[in-house]
N, C-alpha and C positions, 0 to 999 in steps of 0.2 A: 738544313740538309746535312749539317756536319755532326749533329749530336748522335750519341749511340742509340737513343730510342728511335730515331728516324732510320738508322741503319737496320735495326732489328725489324722495324715496320716494313722496310723494303724486302727483307728476306721473307717475311710472312706473306707478302703479296707476289713474290717473284713467280712461283709456280702457276698461280692463276693468271698472271700477266702473260706468261708464255702460252697458256691454253687459250686465252681469249684474244690474242693477236696484238696486245700492247707491245710485246717484244718482237722486233722484226730485224731483218737483215739488210744492211746497206752494203753496196758493192763498190769498192774503190778500184778503178781500172788500173791495170798494169800495162804500160806502153812499151813496145819494142822500138827503141830509138833508131835502130838501123832501118826499119821498114815503115815506121809511123803507124803500125797496126796495133790495135789492142789485142794482146796475147792472153789476157786473163784478168783476174780480179782478186782482191782480198775481201773476204766476208767479214763484216764488222757488226757487232751486236748493238742495237739501239732500242731504247725503251721510251715510249711516249705515254706517260701517266695520264689518266683521264682528268685528274684534278691538278696535278703539279706540272703537267706538260713534260717536255723532254728532260730525262734524267741522264746526267753524264755517265758514260761508260765506266769511268774511273770509280764513280760512286757505287754503282750496283755490282760491278764485277769484283771490285776489291772486297766489298761486303760478302759476296758469295764465296770468294776464296777464303776469307778469314774465318767464316763460320761453316765451312764444309758443305756449301750448297752449289758449288761450281759445276758439278758433273751433269746435272739436268740441263743447264744452259749450254754446256759444251756439246752434248749430244743433239740438242735442238739445232744449234748452229751448224753442226756437221750435216745433219739431215737436210736442212734447207739449202745450204750452200752446194752440197753434192747434187741435189735434185736440180738446182738451177744450172749448174755446169753441165750436167748430163743432157739437159734440154738444149742448151746452146751447142754442144758438140754434135747433136743430131742434125743441126741445121746448117753448120758451116765449118770453117777451119778449126783446127785444134785450139781449145780454150782451157786454160789452167785455172784452178781455184785454190786459194790459200785460206786456211782457217787457223786462228790462234789456238794454241793448246796450253792451258795453264799447267804450271809445275805440279799443282795439287792433283790434277787428273792423271798424271803419270803413275800415281800410286795404285791405280786401278789395273790389276793384272788382266782384267777382261777387256781393256781398251782396244788392243789390236783386233780381237774378234768382233767387237762392236763396230769398229770402223770398217772392217771387211764386210760385215753384213749390210751396212748402209751403202757401200759401194756396189754390192751385188743387187740390192733392192732397186737402185736407180740405174744400174748398168753403166757405171762410169769406170773407165780405165784407171786403175790406181796411179798410173804415171801422171795423170792429170791433176792429182791432189798433192798439195804441199801443206804440211803441218808446221806452223810457225811456233817455235818454243820461246816462251817469254823468258827473259834473261834472269828472272828470279829463281829459275830451276837450279837447285843445289845438287851436287853430286855426292853420293855416298862413297866412302873410301874404298869399299870393295867392288864398286861398280854395279851392284845389284839393281840399283834404280834405273840403269840404262837398258835393262832387258826389254821393256816394252818398246823402247825406241828402235832397238835392233829388229824386233819382230815386225814393227811397222815398216821399217825400211825393207825388210825381206819381202813384204807384200808388194813392193814396187813404189811405195809412197815416198815422196821427197820430204826431207826435213830441212828446216831453215832456223837459224839462230837470230832472234830479234834483238834490236838495240845493242848490237855488239860494240864493246869498248867501254861499257859502264858496269857498275855493280859487280856481279859475280862472273861476268863473261871474260875470264882470263884465258891465257894461252892453254892452260891445262884443260879448261872447259872445252876449248876448240879441239884439242887433241882427242878427248874422250867421246864427245858427242858425235854420232855418225851422221853428220849433216852434210848436205851438198851445197848449202848456200848460207851466207851471213848477210844480215841487214845492218849496215853501219849506222850507229846512232846519229840522229840528226845534229847533235852538238858538234860532230866532227865534219859535217858536210855543208852546214848552212853558210859558212864563211870561206869556202874554198877559193873564191875569186879574189878575196882581199887579205887572207891570212896565210902567209907563207908556211908557217909551222903546221897548220891544219892540212895544207896541200901536201907537204912532205909526208906527214903521217898517213 
């Protein structure tokens, strides 16, 4: 699974895997601790290969990012996740959906229009969608790469910074990205009950 030939083989199969249902969406519930109610979910890509079985998300997502094939997967995830959230919102109380957005996808100037079209297709309020920015997203010095993020936020979509506190997620990153939410990396919260310095931080 780790050699380059396997990674390239994955890429060759990815589009077909999306088309024939091998790639699917898992929903990780988001709980409101104050009320005990599930208030939404995060959509996560999963791939069950007919011969190899489950392929780890890290394996196929990182391969898709590295070789410029992440856009098709991202649009697939957005469509399925938004469709599911729209259906749930028709039946009950407000339900939010979060979808990961690769830094590579931000290069698509067409992204805000594509997201708007998917929201309109499924009739989901943009305020019910959160796009989670992977912390690998680097910022250009002139801020030009932030334009899609501002356009997405102008649509009413929420933005969240993933794994905050590691890698490139500096205070400068936090200042520039027009996000309404940060997700603290688990390395800072796993030992809150026993590590005083983690708790202070």
